[in-house]
PDB file of N, CA, C and O in Angstrom:
ATOM      1  N   UNK A   1    -118.556  74.338  59.505  1.00  0.00           N
ATOM      2  CA  UNK A   1    -118.128  75.667  59.169  1.00  0.00           C
ATOM      3  C   UNK A   1    -119.347  76.587  59.203  1.00  0.00           C
ATOM      4  O   UNK A   1    -120.423  76.216  58.734  1.00  0.00           O
ATOM      5  N   UNK A   2    -119.181  77.740  59.738  1.00  0.00           N
ATOM      6  CA  UNK A   2    -120.285  78.699  59.830  1.00  0.00           C
ATOM      7  C   UNK A   2    -120.685  79.275  58.480  1.00  0.00           C
ATOM      8  O   UNK A   2    -121.855  79.584  58.252  1.00  0.00           O
ATOM      9  N   UNK A   3    -119.715  79.420  57.589  1.00  0.00           N
ATOM     10  CA  UNK A   3    -119.970  80.122  56.337  1.00  0.00           C
ATOM     11  C   UNK A   3    -120.312  79.194  55.185  1.00  0.00           C
ATOM     12  O   UNK A   3    -120.790  79.667  54.154  1.00  0.00           O
ATOM     13  N   UNK A   4    -120.089  77.908  55.313  1.00  0.00           N
ATOM     14  CA  UNK A   4    -120.364  76.983  54.219  1.00  0.00           C
ATOM     15  C   UNK A   4    -119.375  75.839  54.201  1.00  0.00           C
ATOM     16  O   UNK A   4    -118.828  75.468  55.240  1.00  0.00           O
ATOM     17  N   UNK A   5    -119.146  75.290  53.049  1.00  0.00           N
ATOM     18  CA  UNK A   5    -118.262  74.140  52.894  1.00  0.00           C
ATOM     19  C   UNK A   5    -116.814  74.591  52.738  1.00  0.00           C
ATOM     20  O   UNK A   5    -116.517  75.514  51.979  1.00  0.00           O
ATOM     21  N   UNK A   6    -115.925  73.932  53.461  1.00  0.00           N
ATOM     22  CA  UNK A   6    -114.493  74.206  53.327  1.00  0.00           C
ATOM     23  C   UNK A   6    -113.930  73.342  52.204  1.00  0.00           C
ATOM     24  O   UNK A   6    -114.146  72.130  52.190  1.00  0.00           O
ATOM     25  N   UNK A   7    -113.219  73.946  51.272  1.00  0.00           N
ATOM     26  CA  UNK A   7    -112.634  73.225  50.148  1.00  0.00           C
ATOM     27  C   UNK A   7    -111.146  72.958  50.336  1.00  0.00           C
ATOM     28  O   UNK A   7    -110.540  72.278  49.508  1.00  0.00           O
ATOM     29  N   UNK A   8    -110.543  73.477  51.404  1.00  0.00           N
ATOM     30  CA  UNK A   8    -109.117  73.245  51.630  1.00  0.00           C
ATOM     31  C   UNK A   8    -108.539  74.249  52.598  1.00  0.00           C
ATOM     32  O   UNK A   8    -109.217  75.182  53.028  1.00  0.00           O
ATOM     33  N   UNK A   9    -107.269  74.049  52.938  1.00  0.00           N
ATOM     34  CA  UNK A   9    -106.572  74.934  53.866  1.00  0.00           C
ATOM     35  C   UNK A   9    -105.173  75.215  53.338  1.00  0.00           C
ATOM     36  O   UNK A   9    -104.617  74.443  52.557  1.00  0.00           O
ATOM     37  N   UNK A  10    -104.622  76.328  53.776  1.00  0.00           N
ATOM     38  CA  UNK A  10    -103.238  76.681  53.470  1.00  0.00           C
ATOM     39  C   UNK A  10    -102.514  76.835  54.799  1.00  0.00           C
ATOM     40  O   UNK A  10    -102.994  77.536  55.690  1.00  0.00           O
ATOM     41  N   UNK A  11    -101.365  76.188  54.937  1.00  0.00           N
ATOM     42  CA  UNK A  11    -100.548  76.302  56.136  1.00  0.00           C
ATOM     43  C   UNK A  11     -99.406  77.255  55.824  1.00  0.00           C
ATOM     44  O   UNK A  11     -98.628  77.016  54.901  1.00  0.00           O
ATOM     45  N   UNK A  12     -99.303  78.338  56.594  1.00  0.00           N
ATOM     46  CA  UNK A  12     -98.281  79.350  56.338  1.00  0.00           C
ATOM     47  C   UNK A  12     -97.768  79.913  57.656  1.00  0.00           C
ATOM     48  O   UNK A  12     -98.431  79.811  58.688  1.00  0.00           O
ATOM     49  N   UNK A  13     -96.579  80.509  57.610  1.00  0.00           N
ATOM     50  CA  UNK A  13     -95.978  81.138  58.778  1.00  0.00           C
ATOM     51  C   UNK A  13     -95.197  82.359  58.326  1.00  0.00           C
ATOM     52  O   UNK A  13     -94.802  82.456  57.164  1.00  0.00           O
ATOM     53  N   UNK A  14     -94.972  83.296  59.248  1.00  0.00           N
ATOM     54  CA  UNK A  14     -94.175  84.461  58.895  1.00  0.00           C
ATOM     55  C   UNK A  14     -94.224  85.532  59.958  1.00  0.00           C
ATOM     56  O   UNK A  14     -94.858  85.372  61.001  1.00  0.00           O
ATOM     57  N   UNK A  15     -93.537  86.641  59.674  1.00  0.00           N
ATOM     58  CA  UNK A  15     -93.559  87.794  60.564  1.00  0.00           C
ATOM     59  C   UNK A  15     -93.389  89.070  59.739  1.00  0.00           C
ATOM     60  O   UNK A  15     -93.279  89.010  58.515  1.00  0.00           O
ATOM     61  N   UNK A  16     -93.366  90.210  60.403  1.00  0.00           N
ATOM     62  CA  UNK A  16     -93.289  91.496  59.708  1.00  0.00           C
ATOM     63  C   UNK A  16     -91.949  91.720  59.006  1.00  0.00           C
ATOM     64  O   UNK A  16     -91.903  92.381  57.969  1.00  0.00           O
ATOM     65  N   UNK A  17     -90.853  91.176  59.562  1.00  0.00           N
ATOM     66  CA  UNK A  17     -89.523  91.410  58.993  1.00  0.00           C
ATOM     67  C   UNK A  17     -89.223  90.534  57.774  1.00  0.00           C
ATOM     68  O   UNK A  17     -88.645  91.002  56.794  1.00  0.00           O
ATOM     69  N   UNK A  18     -89.613  89.283  57.842  1.00  0.00           N
ATOM     70  CA  UNK A  18     -89.245  88.330  56.791  1.00  0.00           C
ATOM     71  C   UNK A  18     -90.337  88.173  55.736  1.00  0.00           C
ATOM     72  O   UNK A  18     -90.033  88.045  54.550  1.00  0.00           O
ATOM     73  N   UNK A  19     -91.576  88.182  56.142  1.00  0.00           N
ATOM     74  CA  UNK A  19     -92.684  87.971  55.212  1.00  0.00           C
ATOM     75  C   UNK A  19     -93.399  86.667  55.506  1.00  0.00           C
ATOM     76  O   UNK A  19     -93.341  86.155  56.624  1.00  0.00           O
ATOM     77  N   UNK A  20     -94.066  86.137  54.510  1.00  0.00           N
ATOM     78  CA  UNK A  20     -94.875  84.933  54.687  1.00  0.00           C
ATOM     79  C   UNK A  20     -94.272  83.779  53.896  1.00  0.00           C
ATOM     80  O   UNK A  20     -93.865  83.944  52.746  1.00  0.00           O
ATOM     81  N   UNK A  21     -94.221  82.615  54.523  1.00  0.00           N
ATOM     82  CA  UNK A  21     -93.779  81.380  53.887  1.00  0.00           C
ATOM     83  C   UNK A  21     -94.960  80.431  53.824  1.00  0.00           C
ATOM     84  O   UNK A  21     -95.573  80.133  54.850  1.00  0.00           O
ATOM     85  N   UNK A  22     -95.285  79.954  52.635  1.00  0.00           N
ATOM     86  CA  UNK A  22     -96.321  78.934  52.482  1.00  0.00           C
ATOM     87  C   UNK A  22     -95.636  77.586  52.645  1.00  0.00           C
ATOM     88  O   UNK A  22     -94.659  77.290  51.957  1.00  0.00           O
ATOM     89  N   UNK A  23     -96.148  76.776  53.552  1.00  0.00           N
ATOM     90  CA  UNK A  23     -95.546  75.483  53.853  1.00  0.00           C
ATOM     91  C   UNK A  23     -96.194  74.426  52.966  1.00  0.00           C
ATOM     92  O   UNK A  23     -97.418  74.301  52.930  1.00  0.00           O
ATOM     93  N   UNK A  24     -95.367  73.668  52.252  1.00  0.00           N
ATOM     94  CA  UNK A  24     -95.893  72.647  51.338  1.00  0.00           C
ATOM     95  C   UNK A  24     -95.606  71.250  51.889  1.00  0.00           C
ATOM     96  O   UNK A  24     -94.623  71.059  52.605  1.00  0.00           O
ATOM     97  N   UNK A  25     -96.447  70.282  51.564  1.00  0.00           N
ATOM     98  CA  UNK A  25     -96.260  68.924  52.085  1.00  0.00           C
ATOM     99  C   UNK A  25     -95.094  68.203  51.404  1.00  0.00           C
ATOM    100  O   UNK A  25     -94.720  68.524  50.276  1.00  0.00           O
ATOM    101  N   UNK A  26     -94.534  67.233  52.106  1.00  0.00           N
ATOM    102  CA  UNK A  26     -93.486  66.387  51.541  1.00  0.00           C
ATOM    103  C   UNK A  26     -94.081  65.464  50.481  1.00  0.00           C
ATOM    104  O   UNK A  26     -95.290  65.237  50.445  1.00  0.00           O
ATOM    105  N   UNK A  27     -93.223  64.943  49.631  1.00  0.00           N
ATOM    106  CA  UNK A  27     -93.666  63.964  48.631  1.00  0.00           C
ATOM    107  C   UNK A  27     -94.279  62.765  49.351  1.00  0.00           C
ATOM    108  O   UNK A  27     -93.759  62.326  50.377  1.00  0.00           O
ATOM    109  N   UNK A  28     -95.355  62.246  48.831  1.00  0.00           N
ATOM    110  CA  UNK A  28     -96.019  61.095  49.444  1.00  0.00           C
ATOM    111  C   UNK A  28     -97.179  61.468  50.345  1.00  0.00           C
ATOM    112  O   UNK A  28     -97.958  60.598  50.737  1.00  0.00           O
ATOM    113  N   UNK A  29     -97.313  62.751  50.685  1.00  0.00           N
ATOM    114  CA  UNK A  29     -98.449  63.183  51.504  1.00  0.00           C
ATOM    115  C   UNK A  29     -99.730  63.036  50.697  1.00  0.00           C
ATOM    116  O   UNK A  29     -99.758  63.323  49.501  1.00  0.00           O
ATOM    117  N   UNK A  30    -100.797  62.583  51.368  1.00  0.00           N
ATOM    118  CA  UNK A  30    -102.064  62.350  50.689  1.00  0.00           C
ATOM    119  C   UNK A  30    -103.163  63.192  51.321  1.00  0.00           C
ATOM    120  O   UNK A  30    -103.099  63.491  52.514  1.00  0.00           O
ATOM    121  N   UNK A  31    -104.174  63.580  50.541  1.00  0.00           N
ATOM    122  CA  UNK A  31    -105.304  64.335  51.096  1.00  0.00           C
ATOM    123  C   UNK A  31    -105.927  63.578  52.269  1.00  0.00           C
ATOM    124  O   UNK A  31    -106.126  62.365  52.208  1.00  0.00           O
ATOM    125  N   UNK A  32    -106.230  64.312  53.331  1.00  0.00           N
ATOM    126  CA  UNK A  32    -106.866  63.723  54.503  1.00  0.00           C
ATOM    127  C   UNK A  32    -105.899  63.247  55.570  1.00  0.00           C
ATOM    128  O   UNK A  32    -106.326  62.881  56.665  1.00  0.00           O
ATOM    129  N   UNK A  33    -104.589  63.243  55.273  1.00  0.00           N
ATOM    130  CA  UNK A  33    -103.619  62.824  56.285  1.00  0.00           C
ATOM    131  C   UNK A  33    -103.587  63.846  57.415  1.00  0.00           C
ATOM    132  O   UNK A  33    -103.838  65.032  57.202  1.00  0.00           O
ATOM    133  N   UNK A  34    -103.277  63.375  58.612  1.00  0.00           N
ATOM    134  CA  UNK A  34    -103.251  64.224  59.793  1.00  0.00           C
ATOM    135  C   UNK A  34    -101.972  65.064  59.833  1.00  0.00           C
ATOM    136  O   UNK A  34    -100.887  64.561  59.543  1.00  0.00           O
ATOM    137  N   UNK A  35    -102.103  66.344  60.192  1.00  0.00           N
ATOM    138  CA  UNK A  35    -100.953  67.229  60.377  1.00  0.00           C
ATOM    139  C   UNK A  35    -100.483  67.082  61.812  1.00  0.00           C
ATOM    140  O   UNK A  35    -101.282  67.199  62.741  1.00  0.00           O
ATOM    141  N   UNK A  36     -99.197  66.826  62.002  1.00  0.00           N
ATOM    142  CA  UNK A  36     -98.665  66.646  63.365  1.00  0.00           C
ATOM    143  C   UNK A  36     -97.562  67.621  63.628  1.00  0.00           C
ATOM    144  O   UNK A  36     -96.988  67.627  64.717  1.00  0.00           O
TER     145      UNK A  36
END
């Protein structure tokens, strides 16, 4: 990272009409698992 250490990420989607949805992991997801 250019600015320093990354402590995490947020996955979100949206548009101007509906707004923003924060996407949350399913039960059983563990830190470090690959997003597919």
